[in-house]
N, C-alpha and C positions, 0 to 999 in steps of 0.2 A: 552384632556378628562379629566374631573374632577374624584377626588377620588369616590365619588358615584356612578358616572356612570360606572366606572370600576368594583366597588364591585358588582353592578347591574348585568353587562354583566357576570361576573364570577359566579354569583350565578344561573344565568339563564341556563349556560353551565356546571353545576357543576359536571354532569356525565361525561362529557369528561374529566375534569380537576381530577376527581377521578381516572380516567384510566391513566393518566399521573403520578399520585402520587408516585407509584414504583418506575418508571425510575427517577423522580426528587430526590427521596430519595437514589436511588443508585447512582446518579451522585454525590449528596452532599457527602455521606458517602466515596466514592473511589476515586473522583476527586478533592474536594474542600477541605475536611479535612487534606488529607495528604500534602496540600500546606505548611502546618505548617512546616513540615521538609525541605522545601527548604533553611530555614538558616543553613543546616549541611554543603552546600557550601561556607558558608562564616565563619565556625568556623574549629577549631583543634577538631574534633568530637571526644569524648571519650565516652565510655558505661557508665562509671561511672558517668559523669556528664549529661549526656543526651542531649536533643536538647538545651536546653536554658543554662546548666550550664558549656558547654564546651567553652573553651578559645575562644575569637573573633579574626578571623584571616584575616578579610577583603576580598580582591581579590586575595590573595596570591596563591589558587590553580588554578585561571584562568591564572595568569601569568605562573604557571608550565606548564599548560598545552600549552601555546603558545610559551615558551621557549623550549618545548619538540622539539627535532630534526626532529620526524617524525609526529608532528602536521599538517603540511600543507598536507602530503602525506594522511593521514587519511581523512582529511576535502575532499581534491580532489578525493578520491577514492569512498567515501560516496555520494557526489553530483553526480560524473560520473554514477555510478550504479544506483542510484535513478532515475536519469534523464532518462536513459535508461529505467528503468523498468516503469516510469510514461509515456513516449511517445509509448512505444509498449503496455504495460499492459493495458493503457487506451483505445487504438483504439481497440484491439482485442475482449474485449467483447462486444462492441458496434456491429462489424462485425458479430459475432456468433448470437447475439440477432435478427440483420436484416436476416441473413441467415435461421434461424429457423423460423422467420415469414413468409417466402416464401416457407416452405416445406408444403405441403398438405398433405403428408401422416402422420396421426395422430401417428401411432404405432411407425413408425421411428423417428418422432420428439420426443415424449416423451423419447424413448430409447437414443437417442442423449443428451437430456437434462440431464438424469439421470446418464450417464456416465462422462459429463462434470461437474456434481456438485460434484461426489463422491470422487475426487482427494484433494478437500478443507478440507474434515474432515479427512485426513491421515496426520498423523504427519511428519514433516520435516525429523527426522530420519529416517521412514520407506521409504519415497521419494528417499532421498540420497543414502539409501542402493540400492534401486530399480535402481539408476541410475548408480551407479557402478558396479552393475551385468551386466546392458545392455550394457554399454560402455566401459566394460572391454576391455584392449589391446589385452588380448590374451584370445580366448574362449568367448569373449562377443558376442550376437546375431547380434549385430549392424556391428562389424567388420567380422563377418562370412557372413553376407549378402552383405557387399560390397566387399568383396573379391569374394564371389560367382557370382556375376554380373561382375567382372572383372573393377569396378570401382578404386580400390586400388591393389596395389601388396605388401605394406607392412602395417601392422595393424596401426591403427593411435591411437596415446594415447591421447584420449580426456580428461581425468581427470588428473589434477595437470599440466596442459599445458596451459601457458600465450596465445597461438593462438586461443585455443577453451574455456579459461574461462569464457569469457563474454557471449558466445553462451549458454554455459551449464546453466550460471547462469539466463539468460532470459528465455531460453526454458523451465526451469523446474517451474519458477516463473508463467509464461504464463500458463503452462500446469495445474498447481496446482489451479490458482485462477480464470482462465477465465469463468468457468461454473458459480461459484457463483457470480462473478460481473456481468454477464449478466442478473442476474434475475430481477434487478430494471429497466433494459432496456425492457425486455421483458414485464413487466408489464406495462410501459410506451407505447408500441407499441400498447398493448391490449386496451389501453384506447382511442385511435385514434378512430375516428368517422367512423365507415367501410363506411358511404355515401359518405366520400371525395375520397375514393378509386372507388367507383362506378361510381361518377362522373368524375374521372380523365380517367377511361375506356371508357366512352362514348366520352371523348374528344379526344381518340384516344392515350392516355399516355401508354407507355409500363412499363414492370415491373421496368426498371432502372429509367425511370423519375418519376414513383411513389414513388421508395424509395427516390429519391432526393428531390421531391417537396413536399412529403407527410409525408414518415417516418421519416427523419431527420429532419425536421422542428418541428414534434411533439414530438420528444425526445431531442430537443436541450437544453431546460430550464433545464431538469434533468441531462443532460451531463456537462452543465457550473457549475453546483452546484457541482457535484461530482468531477470536475476537480479542483475547487478551494479547495475542502478538500483535495484532495490528493496532491496539491501542499505542503501541511504541512509534508509530509513524505520525502521530498527531503533530509531531513539531518538524513533520518533514512532508511538504506539500506537493514535491516532486520538481526537480530541476528542469529537466529538458522541455516538458510539457509547458510549465509557466514561463521560461524563458522565451518560448516560440510565440505562446499565445498572447502574451502580455504587452502592450506596448504603451506609448506615451498618454493616450487617453483612458487608459485602465489602470494606469501605475498606482494610482490612490487605493485600489482594492485588490491588487494583482502581485503588487512586490512582496515577495516573500523571503525567508531566511536561506533557503537554498541559492538561490540566485544571488542574494546579497553575499554569502560566503564564497561563492565562485569567483564573482566579479571582483570581491576586496584581496583574494587571494592569487588568482590567476592575471586579472588584468590590471591591477593596481601593485600586484607584489607586496601586499600586507600580509605575510604567512602567518606570522604570530599571531594577528588580530583574527585572521580567519580560522584558524585553528581555535582560538578562543570561545568563537561565536559557535563552532562545530561542536567543541565540548559542552559547551552549554546545552545544544539540543540534545547531545547524547546523555546528558544527566537527567534532564527533565524526561526523555523517553525511558529511561530507566526506572524513574520513579514511578512513573505512570504504569509500566507494565507490573512492578512490584505491588502497586497498590490495587491495580484490578485483578491480579492474582490472588492477593488475600483477599478481596471481597467475593470473587467468583467461589473461593474455596469454602468459604462460610455459607454462601447462599446455595451453591449447587452442588458442594463436594467435588468439584473437577477443577484441577489448576495444574499449572506447570509443574509444580513441585510443592 
């Protein structure tokens, strides 16, 4: 496409581009302009010298991180927790959207949707406090119910217990995000032509076959795009949740890069080191997205670009 044709097309759809302008400006100011600060990872940053006036350090802080005796554990824990969140947290919103689509009682459907959305807007501080109260070893409603039903004889220590740590992390993450993440799938299902379901009913297809042959293919492209984007979070397990739920007893399996970066940069004042580790996370995330995008394009002909 020549430059003149491109500008003619832009001018023809100028109203749409005008609606895009606030988003473009936002991304430019808060996503691209800050890239100038990446050089902090390669300098001995000093407030007096600023970004460009601080001494050049090269790959010094990258070497420090990889020489750190817990670096492999931090990377392993981050990838493991993120992978579990991706596998379970990616499927559950799709399942919720499909189940809600099958509900015929409008009032019940709207009630469930609203209740599932609300946790997303609640701070992790509130969520973790609620979890601590519900799953308290002594006096917690969950342990009291288990004892009343005769399922356990001694109270279970759910918090700060390596046997239950991953379950608490995954359960709280799904509970908090499942409703919000299902919105786009509900919208995608709503966009499927109802005549397809009518034709399937005439052919004798039941509910399960309609879901398998119509609903799932109808949301496949959206699911692939969201999965590609989600793979970029494999190096980010979630700062607030891990900071609040992790403790000394679970540090061996709960210490992640997100918390390590914040502690190094804010608590210890090692800004260059924290920037280097953060840049390492971002580079790996970019490589993952590009790789998965390429595989998706070859396998399903659906990709980001």
